[in-house]
C-alpha positions in Angstrom: -110.6 -177.8 -10.9 -109.4 -174.9 -12.9 -106.3 -173.2 -11.6 -106.6 -169.4 -10.6 -104.1 -167.1 -11.7 -101.9 -164.9 -9.6 -103.8 -162.0 -7.8 -100.7 -160.1 -8.7 -98.6 -159.5 -12.2 -95.0 -160.0 -13.1 -95.2 -156.7 -14.4 -96.2 -155.2 -11.3 -93.8 -156.3 -9.0 -91.3 -154.7 -11.8 -93.2 -151.2 -11.6 -93.1 -151.4 -7.7 -89.1 -152.7 -7.7 -87.9 -150.5 -10.7 -86.2 -152.8 -12.3 -86.7 -154.5 -15.4 -86.3 -159.0 -15.3 -84.4 -161.2 -17.6 -86.6 -164.2 -18.9 -85.8 -166.2 -16.0 -86.0 -163.9 -13.2 -89.7 -163.4 -15.1 -89.9 -166.9 -14.5 -88.5 -166.9 -10.8 -91.0 -163.8 -10.3 -94.0 -165.6 -11.7 -93.8 -168.8 -9.4 -93.2 -166.6 -6.2 -95.8 -164.6 -7.1 -98.0 -168.0 -7.6 -96.9 -169.2 -4.6 -97.5 -165.8 -2.9 -101.1 -166.5 -4.3 -101.5 -169.5 -2.8 -101.1 -168.4 0.6 -103.8 -165.2 0.5 -105.7 -167.8 -0.9 -105.4 -170.1 1.5 -105.4 -167.6 4.3 -108.9 -165.5 3.7 -110.7 -169.2 2.1 -111.5 -167.1 -0.6 -110.5 -167.4 -4.4 -110.5 -163.5 -4.5 -110.2 -163.1 -8.7 -113.4 -162.9 -10.6 -114.5 -166.7 -11.4 -118.1 -168.1 -12.0 -118.2 -171.9 -10.0 -121.4 -174.1 -9.9 -121.5 -175.8 -6.4 -123.9 -177.7 -4.7 -124.9 -177.7 -1.2 -126.9 -179.0 1.6 -130.4 -176.6 2.2 -131.3 -176.2 6.1 -134.0 -174.6 7.3 -134.5 -170.9 7.0 -135.3 -168.9 10.7 -139.3 -167.6 10.0 -138.9 -164.8 11.7 -136.1 -163.3 9.1 -137.5 -165.6 5.8 -140.0 -166.6 4.6 -138.8 -169.1 2.9 -138.8 -172.7 2.4 -135.1 -173.2 2.9 -131.7 -171.7 2.1 -127.8 -172.1 1.4 -124.4 -169.8 1.7 -122.6 -169.0 -0.7 -119.2 -169.3 0.3 -117.0 -167.3 -2.6 -117.3 -163.5 -2.3 -118.5 -160.7 -3.1 -121.3 -162.7 -4.9 -121.5 -160.1 -8.3 -124.0 -163.0 -10.0 -126.4 -166.2 -9.6 -127.7 -167.7 -13.2 -129.0 -171.2 -12.1 -130.8 -172.5 -8.8 -131.6 -176.3 -8.8 -133.0 -178.0 -6.2 -132.5 -181.9 -6.9 -132.4 -182.1 -10.3 -134.8 -179.6 -11.2 -133.7 -176.0 -12.2 -136.1 -173.1 -10.0 -136.8 -169.6 -10.6 -138.5 -169.5 -7.3 -135.9 -168.2 -5.3 -134.3 -165.1 -4.0 -130.5 -164.0 -2.8 -129.9 -161.9 0.2 -126.0 -161.1 0.3 -124.3 -164.5 0.1 -127.4 -166.7 0.8 -130.3 -168.2 -1.6 -133.1 -168.8 -0.4 -136.0 -170.7 -1.7 -139.7 -170.3 -1.8 -141.7 -172.8 -2.9 -139.7 -175.9 -1.1 -142.2 -178.3 0.7 -139.9 -180.1 2.9 -140.9 -184.1 3.1 -142.4 -186.0 6.5 -139.8 -188.5 8.5 -137.6 -190.3 7.3 -137.0 -188.1 4.2 -136.6 -185.0 6.5 -133.7 -186.7 7.7 -132.2 -186.2 4.4 -132.4 -182.8 3.3 -132.3 -181.6 -0.3 -129.3 -180.9 -2.2 -129.3 -176.9 -3.9 -127.1 -176.7 -7.2 -126.1 -172.8 -7.6 -124.0 -171.8 -10.4 -122.6 -168.1 -9.9 -120.1 -165.4 -10.0 -118.0 -164.0 -7.5 -114.9 -162.3 -6.9 -112.9 -159.0 -7.6 -112.5 -157.3 -11.0 -109.6 -156.0 -10.3 -108.1 -157.9 -7.4 -108.3 -155.1 -4.6 -105.0 -153.3 -4.6 -103.6 -154.4 -1.0 -103.9 -157.7 -1.9 -102.1 -157.0 -4.9 -99.6 -155.2 -2.7 -99.4 -158.5 -0.2 -98.7 -160.8 -2.7 -95.9 -158.6 -4.4 -94.2 -157.9 -1.0 -94.3 -161.6 -0.3 -92.5 -163.2 -3.4 -90.4 -159.7 -3.3 -88.6 -161.3 0.1 -87.3 -164.5 -1.7 -86.3 -162.2 -4.7 -84.7 -159.8 -2.3 -83.3 -162.6 0.5 -83.8 -165.6 -0.9 -81.4 -167.6 1.7 -83.2 -165.5 4.6 -80.0 -164.2 5.7 -80.3 -161.2 8.4 -77.3 -159.7 7.1 -74.2 -159.6 4.7 -71.1 -157.7 3.7 -72.0 -155.8 0.6 -68.7 -153.9 -0.9 -67.4 -153.2 2.3 -70.9 -152.3 4.1 -72.7 -154.7 6.1 -76.4 -154.6 5.5 -79.3 -155.8 7.1 -82.3 -157.2 6.3 -85.6 -156.6 8.0 -86.5 -159.5 10.1 -89.8 -160.0 12.2 -89.2 -159.0 15.9 -89.7 -163.4 16.4 -86.4 -163.5 14.2 -89.0 -166.2 11.7 -87.5 -166.0 7.9 -91.1 -165.3 6.0 -90.2 -165.9 2.5 -93.6 -166.1 1.2 -96.0 -166.5 3.9 -97.3 -163.8 5.5 -96.7 -161.7 8.5 -98.9 -160.7 11.3 -99.5 -157.1 9.8 -100.0 -158.6 6.6 -103.0 -160.8 8.0 -104.4 -157.9 9.5 -104.9 -156.3 6.6 -106.2 -159.5 4.5 -108.9 -160.1 7.8 -111.2 -158.2 6.3 -111.6 -160.3 3.6 -111.0 -163.8 5.4 -114.7 -165.9 5.3 -115.0 -167.2 8.9 -118.2 -169.1 8.4 -120.3 -170.5 5.9 -122.3 -173.6 4.2 -120.7 -177.0 3.4 -119.3 -177.2 0.3 -120.6 -180.7 -1.2 -118.3 -180.9 -4.4 -117.5 -178.8 -7.4 -117.5 -178.7 -11.2 
């Protein structure tokens, strides 16, 4: 599986902070952005950044009232930008159409029992995600990375030059680091996938 890029850049983080990183600080910033990107992707259950994927799914029967087709699958990565190939079993088919994140297959005859207990497998190659990454997602990734840069030990306060500096800590007293706050999770909820087809394999 290809390694996904960070959802924000070191240059963007440096601009946000109004500073110039040394080579060592750039490496640290990149590592923190990678971690924060992984946390965000795990929360929303999406790759987010633009990519092309080939996945295989188990076809399910469609509601005959809603869809005049033989069966359908739901693509998990969103938004779907383009679908380049659909195969039922090992056979490429052009007899399908797209409805949002659903791929509906028209010309497929379901077998009689007992073969009906083994529904057909549908392989879809599709392009998905955002380019560029939405600004609010970039901001959350940079905020999470910056929390560690500013306060790597997670302390509440310290004396700096004879003055006491207090760091922002959630009301529950938990040090977040590159984890997400409740506010950040609420922002990300609009991108979060809550349901979808079972993915059998990726390649």
